[in-house]
C-alpha positions as CSV (number, residue, x, y, z in Angstrom):
1,L,-26.8,-13.5,-6.5
2,L,-24.2,-15.6,-4.6
3,I,-21.7,-13.8,-2.5
4,M,-18.6,-15.0,-0.6
5,I,-17.4,-12.9,2.3
6,F,-13.9,-13.3,3.8
7,S,-12.5,-11.8,6.9
8,L,-8.9,-11.8,8.2
9,T,-8.6,-13.6,11.5
10,N,-4.9,-13.4,12.1
11,L,-3.2,-10.2,11.1
12,K,0.2,-10.9,12.8
13,G,0.9,-14.1,10.8
14,S,-0.3,-15.8,7.7
15,P,-3.9,-14.6,7.1
16,E,-6.7,-17.1,7.7
17,F,-10.0,-16.7,5.8
18,D,-13.3,-17.4,7.4
19,I,-15.9,-18.7,4.9
20,L,-19.1,-17.2,6.2
21,I,-21.2,-18.1,3.2
22,N,-20.5,-21.0,0.8
23,N,-23.4,-21.6,-1.6
24,N,-22.0,-22.9,-4.9
25,P,-19.8,-19.9,-5.8
26,Y,-18.3,-19.4,-9.2
27,P,-15.6,-22.2,-9.6
28,E,-12.4,-20.2,-10.3
29,N,-9.4,-19.1,-8.3
30,I,-9.7,-15.9,-6.3
31,F,-6.6,-13.6,-6.1
32,I,-6.3,-11.6,-2.9
33,H,-3.7,-9.1,-1.7
34,S,-4.5,-8.7,2.0
35,M,-3.3,-5.6,3.9
36,G,-2.8,-5.4,7.6
37,L,0.2,-5.5,10.0
38,E,1.7,-7.7,7.3
39,N,0.8,-8.0,3.7
40,Y,0.1,-11.3,1.8
41,M,-0.5,-12.3,-1.7
42,S,-2.9,-15.3,-1.8
43,I,-4.7,-17.5,-4.3
44,I,-7.8,-19.4,-3.1
45,D,-8.8,-22.3,-5.2
46,S,-12.3,-23.5,-6.3
47,N,-12.5,-25.5,-3.0
48,L,-12.0,-22.2,-1.1
49,E,-8.7,-23.4,0.2
50,I,-5.3,-21.7,0.0
51,Y,-3.7,-22.7,-3.3
52,W,-0.7,-20.4,-3.0
53,Q,0.4,-17.7,-0.5
54,I,3.4,-15.5,0.3
55,N,4.3,-12.8,2.7
56,S,4.8,-10.0,0.1
57,D,5.7,-7.0,2.2
58,Q,4.8,-3.9,0.0
59,V,4.8,-6.0,-3.2
60,G,1.5,-7.3,-4.5
61,V,-1.0,-4.4,-4.7
62,D,-3.6,-5.1,-7.4
63,F,-2.6,-8.7,-7.6
64,K,-4.7,-10.3,-10.4
65,E,-4.9,-12.4,-13.5
66,N,-4.5,-10.0,-16.4
67,N,-5.2,-11.3,-19.9
68,N,-3.4,-14.6,-19.3
69,K,-0.6,-13.1,-17.3
70,I,-0.3,-12.1,-13.6
71,S,0.2,-8.5,-12.7
72,Y,1.0,-6.8,-9.4
73,F,2.7,-3.7,-8.1
74,N,6.0,-3.2,-6.3
75,K,5.5,-0.2,-4.1
76,N,8.5,-0.8,-1.8
77,T,10.1,2.2,-3.4
78,L,7.0,4.3,-3.8
79,N,7.8,8.0,-4.2
80,S,11.0,7.1,-6.1
81,E,11.6,6.0,-9.7
82,G,11.9,2.4,-8.5
83,A,8.2,1.7,-8.0
84,H,7.0,-0.5,-10.9
85,W,4.5,-3.1,-12.1
86,I,5.6,-6.7,-12.2
87,I,4.3,-9.1,-14.9
88,A,4.6,-12.8,-14.2
89,D,3.6,-16.0,-15.9
90,N,1.2,-18.6,-14.5
91,Q,4.1,-20.1,-12.5
92,M,4.6,-16.7,-10.8
93,Q,7.9,-16.3,-12.6
94,E,8.7,-12.6,-13.3
95,I,8.8,-11.9,-17.1
96,D,8.7,-8.1,-17.3
97,S,8.6,-4.9,-15.3
98,L,6.7,-1.8,-16.4
99,I,6.8,1.9,-15.6
100,C,5.5,5.2,-17.0
101,T,7.9,7.5,-18.8
102,S,6.7,10.6,-16.9
103,G,5.4,11.2,-13.4
104,L,5.1,8.8,-10.5
105,T,3.8,5.4,-11.7
106,D,0.7,4.5,-9.8
107,Y,-0.5,1.2,-8.5
108,H,-4.3,1.4,-8.8
109,D,-4.8,-0.4,-12.2
110,I,-3.1,-1.8,-15.2
111,R,-4.7,-3.0,-18.4
112,M,-2.9,-5.7,-20.4
113,I,-4.3,-5.9,-24.0
114,D,-4.7,-8.8,-26.4
115,N,-2.1,-7.4,-28.9
116,G,0.5,-7.0,-26.2
117,N,-0.1,-3.4,-25.5
118,Y,-0.6,-2.2,-21.9
119,I,-2.0,0.9,-20.2
120,L,-0.6,2.5,-17.0
121,Q,-1.3,5.6,-15.0
122,S,0.9,8.0,-13.2
123,Y,0.7,11.4,-11.4
124,D,2.6,14.6,-12.2
125,S,2.8,17.9,-10.4
126,L,2.9,21.5,-11.8
127,Y,3.4,25.0,-10.4
128,V,0.3,26.9,-11.5
129,N,-0.6,30.5,-11.2
130,M,-4.0,29.8,-9.7
131,S,-4.7,33.6,-9.2
132,N,-5.3,33.6,-13.0
133,L,-7.9,30.9,-12.7
134,V,-9.9,31.4,-9.5
135,E,-10.6,34.3,-7.2
136,G,-8.2,34.0,-4.2
137,G,-5.9,31.6,-6.0
138,V,-2.2,31.4,-5.0
139,P,0.2,32.6,-7.7
140,G,2.7,29.8,-7.3
141,A,0.4,27.0,-6.2
142,I,1.6,23.4,-6.5
143,V,-1.0,21.2,-8.2
144,K,-0.4,17.6,-7.4
145,G,-2.3,14.5,-8.5
146,I,-2.5,15.4,-12.1
147,L,-3.5,12.1,-13.8
148,R,-1.5,10.8,-16.8
149,L,-2.5,7.8,-18.8
150,Q,0.1,6.1,-21.0
151,E,-0.3,3.2,-23.5
152,F,2.7,1.3,-24.6
153,D,3.2,-1.4,-27.3
154,S,4.6,-4.8,-26.6
155,D,8.1,-3.4,-27.2
156,H,7.6,-0.7,-24.5
157,N,7.2,2.1,-27.1
158,L,5.0,4.9,-25.8
159,I,2.0,5.3,-28.2
160,L,-0.5,7.3,-26.1
161,D,0.3,10.0,-23.5
162,W,-2.9,11.6,-22.0
163,F,-2.4,14.4,-19.5
164,A,-5.4,15.6,-17.5
165,F,-4.1,19.2,-17.4
166,D,-4.4,19.4,-21.2
167,H,-8.0,18.3,-21.4
168,L,-9.7,19.4,-18.2
169,D,-9.9,22.8,-16.5
170,I,-9.0,22.6,-12.9
171,A,-11.0,25.8,-12.3
172,D,-14.2,23.8,-13.0
173,Y,-13.6,21.6,-9.9
174,T,-15.4,23.8,-7.5
175,N,-15.8,20.9,-5.0
176,L,-12.0,21.4,-4.2
177,N,-10.4,24.2,-2.3
178,L,-8.5,25.9,-5.1
179,T,-7.2,28.7,-3.0
180,I,-4.6,26.8,-1.0
181,P,-0.9,26.6,-1.8
182,Q,-0.9,22.9,-2.4
183,I,-3.8,21.3,-4.3
184,T,-4.4,17.6,-4.9
185,W,-6.5,17.4,-8.0
186,M,-7.2,13.8,-8.9
187,H,-7.2,10.2,-7.6
188,G,-7.6,7.7,-10.5
189,N,-8.4,4.2,-9.4
190,S,-9.5,2.2,-12.4
191,I,-8.9,2.1,-16.2
192,E,-11.5,0.5,-18.5
193,I,-11.3,-0.1,-22.2
194,D,-14.8,0.6,-23.5
195,Y,-16.6,-1.4,-26.2
196,D,-15.6,1.3,-28.8
197,E,-11.9,1.1,-27.7
198,N,-12.0,4.4,-25.9
199,L,-11.1,4.7,-22.2
200,I,-13.2,5.0,-19.1
201,I,-11.4,6.2,-15.9
202,S,-12.6,6.6,-12.3
203,N,-11.6,9.8,-10.5
204,R,-12.4,9.2,-6.8
205,R,-11.3,12.6,-5.7
206,S,-14.3,14.3,-7.3
207,S,-16.7,11.3,-7.5
208,E,-16.6,11.3,-11.3
209,I,-16.2,8.8,-14.2
210,I,-14.7,10.2,-17.3
211,K,-14.8,8.7,-20.8
212,I,-11.8,9.7,-23.0
213,N,-11.3,9.5,-26.7
214,R,-8.3,7.1,-27.1
215,T,-7.1,8.8,-30.3
216,S,-7.5,12.5,-29.7
217,G,-7.5,12.6,-25.9
218,E,-10.7,14.7,-25.8
219,I,-13.3,14.2,-23.1
220,I,-16.3,12.3,-24.5
221,W,-18.4,12.6,-21.3
222,I,-18.3,13.0,-17.5
223,F,-20.6,11.1,-15.2
224,G,-20.9,12.3,-11.6
225,G,-19.1,14.9,-9.7
226,P,-19.1,18.7,-10.2
227,L,-19.1,18.4,-14.1
228,N,-21.8,15.7,-14.3
229,E,-23.5,15.6,-17.7
230,F,-26.0,12.9,-17.0
231,E,-29.5,12.9,-15.7
232,I,-29.7,10.1,-13.1
233,S,-33.0,8.3,-12.5
234,D,-34.3,5.5,-10.3
235,D,-31.5,6.1,-7.8
236,S,-32.6,7.1,-4.3
237,L,-29.1,8.4,-3.6
238,N,-28.9,10.3,-6.9
239,G,-25.5,9.0,-7.8
240,F,-22.3,7.7,-6.3
241,S,-19.6,9.0,-4.0
242,K,-15.8,8.4,-3.8
243,Q,-16.2,5.3,-6.0
244,H,-13.9,2.6,-7.2
245,D,-13.7,0.1,-10.1
246,A,-15.9,1.5,-12.9
247,R,-16.4,-1.3,-15.4
248,R,-18.4,-1.6,-18.6
249,L,-20.4,-4.8,-18.6
250,D,-21.2,-7.1,-21.6
251,N,-24.8,-5.8,-21.5
252,G,-23.5,-2.2,-22.0
253,N,-24.2,-1.1,-18.4
254,L,-21.7,0.4,-16.0
255,L,-20.9,-1.4,-12.8
256,L,-19.0,0.3,-10.0
257,F,-18.3,0.1,-6.3
258,D,-19.9,3.2,-4.6
259,N,-17.9,3.8,-1.4
260,G,-20.6,6.3,-0.5
261,N,-18.4,8.5,1.9
262,Q,-20.6,11.5,1.1
263,H,-24.0,9.9,1.1
264,Q,-26.3,10.9,3.9
265,P,-25.9,8.8,5.9
266,P,-22.6,7.4,4.6
267,I,-23.0,3.8,3.2
268,S,-21.3,1.6,0.6
269,R,-23.0,-0.3,-2.2
270,V,-22.4,-1.8,-5.6
271,V,-24.4,-0.1,-8.4
272,E,-25.2,-0.9,-12.0
273,Y,-26.4,1.9,-14.3
274,Q,-27.9,1.6,-17.7
275,I,-26.2,4.3,-19.7
276,N,-27.5,6.2,-22.7
277,E,-24.5,8.1,-24.0
278,E,-26.4,10.0,-26.7
279,N,-29.1,11.3,-24.4
280,K,-26.8,11.5,-21.4
281,T,-29.1,9.5,-19.1
282,A,-28.2,7.0,-16.4
283,S,-30.8,4.7,-14.8
284,L,-30.0,2.6,-11.8
285,V,-31.0,-1.0,-12.6
286,W,-29.3,-2.9,-9.8
287,E,-27.8,-2.1,-6.4
288,F,-26.5,-4.2,-3.5
289,Y,-25.8,-3.2,0.1
290,H,-24.0,-5.4,2.6
291,P,-26.4,-6.8,5.2
292,D,-24.4,-5.1,7.9
293,Q,-24.6,-1.8,6.1
294,F,-20.9,-1.5,5.7
295,L,-19.1,1.8,4.9
296,A,-15.9,1.2,3.1
297,I,-14.0,4.4,3.8
298,S,-11.5,3.5,1.1
299,M,-10.7,0.7,-1.4
300,G,-13.3,-1.8,-2.6
301,S,-14.2,-3.4,-5.9
302,S,-16.9,-5.3,-7.7
303,Q,-16.6,-7.8,-10.5
304,R,-19.3,-9.3,-12.7
305,L,-18.4,-12.9,-13.3
306,A,-19.1,-15.1,-16.4
307,N,-22.1,-16.8,-14.7
308,Q,-23.5,-13.3,-13.8
309,N,-22.6,-13.6,-10.1
310,T,-21.0,-10.5,-8.7
311,L,-17.8,-10.7,-6.6
312,I,-17.6,-7.9,-4.1
313,N,-14.6,-6.7,-2.1
314,W,-15.9,-4.4,0.7
315,G,-12.5,-2.8,1.1
316,N,-11.4,-0.9,4.2
317,V,-14.4,-1.3,6.6
318,G,-14.2,0.6,9.9
319,G,-10.4,0.5,10.1
320,L,-10.2,-3.2,9.6
321,S,-7.6,-4.7,7.2
322,G,-8.4,-4.1,3.6
323,A,-7.9,-6.5,0.7
324,N,-7.7,-6.3,-3.1
325,I,-9.8,-9.2,-4.4
326,M,-10.0,-10.3,-8.0
């Protein structure tokens, strides 16, 4: 395993990256959206030097190569209808902008597909009579953070509209306080297309990974959280907590960044599980902790590269500036 670790040394101006380890890393560009007092989109080349960089303000979240295109999010107008995804060519020229047709379009992930389709996520809110669902529930509670997944074809026609409220029962989420007037239900932070073309999403709010039938919208399984269906083995922490970036690997395993906020003691790591979907078992086959025992209180990602190296972004560590790294 070869790891490159970057740290921001100048938050007030153009960020500078300290190369702490350089031992023959995978020779491809690295896309970074750094977040501090000022935000920058950067590309570091195979010589670990700045290839391209721009002060991007609130534009650039989830900046990455995405199926031979470049995608990033414009959140300058977050909480309004203007927030949207930007699609660019390899010259960084904008060629399209994308939004969901319902709810607030979210910036955590976008999947561009070979046939020109794309998948986004958004959040809706509903007034719900929670007194009918849980003891002590508020009759007119506002349920926020209801995740919606939408798939569009290359002509921007909506072809899939999955709404969590139609397929999950909020009353089952006993880890949340369901008796308050305003409830935040979900926090989706990754969308994965599985080997069988169904979808895997990460819900950080309840430390769960959900597999969804892409045709019917039905829940296939839930791994982790209050509705966990899997028996976990060979994992001293018995699962993950407040995770990011759940990805299916070519070997069939599941890789994710375990933020670990609720571990005792709290600690972050990257974990790889061997999954048996039929028997509902998950065996930990690999994990990695930062040598300094980092706790990423938010953000973070892990990416298995073509040469089987693992690129890790340790996210928001101890209040330091965070970065999206792909």
